[in-house]
N, C-alpha and C positions, 0 to 999 in steps of 0.2 A: 226961851222960849221954841217949843215947836213951833210949826204952818200949821189954820186951821182942817187942812190937808189930813193931814196925823190923825187929831182928833176925829176925824169925819173918820176916821180908817178903823180908828182900836175901840171907839164904840158900840160897835154890835159884836165886841168879842165882850162883850162886862153884861152881860143881862143881871146882873143884880146893884148895877151901877143907873139910881135915877136917872130924869133923865134932868133934871134940874143941878142934882151936882154935877160941881168942878172940878173937872179933869184936874187932878195936880206929879206933878217929879213924882211927889214919892207917895201915889194912890197905888196901895200893894193891888195887882191882877187878878192873881191868883182867890184872891178873897173876894172878888167882885164879878167870878165867874169865869174866866182866862185855865177853861183845862188845853189837858195834851192836841183831843183835836182843835178845836179854837188858836193853836197856839199855830199850830201847819197853816189854817185859813192863812190864819193876820198873818203870818209871814209870808204868804206868796204873795199873799195884798200890799205887803207892805214894798217888795221885790218887782214889782210888776209897773206900781204907782215911780217911785220911786227910781225906779233902774238904773236900778244894782241886785248885788247878789250877795248875803251873809256867807262869809266864810267856814268853816267849820269850829274854829277857837268861840266863834257868837255862837253856836248854835249851845246857850247854856242854859239853865237856868237864874243866874245872875242876870241875864240881858233884859230878859220876861218878865221880870221880877217888879220894873213896875216903868210908868213913863216914863219916868227921867233917862233912866237905864238905856233901857231902846232905842229911845232921842239920840243919847249919845249914841250911839256902838251903829246907828243907821245915818247917823250927817258923818263922825268919820269911813263913811265906805260912800260915803258923793263924790262926786269930785268939785273941788275947789273949782267955785263958779268968779 
């Protein structure tokens, strides 16, 4: 599962997700309000927060389909600790 920073970064871009509803790996981001502009803003936030750069091949609809896929992609970009 992801860290709390990921959850905190993602929630502001999901205006239709109730505050008391859990964000799961399968939550459909588009259905909860993640549009194209929000995707670009979220991408910038994640790159800054995690000090990574998304490669061109990761910039697709599937990556931003749900938190599980997005976290998997983000995790693969981070250096091993």
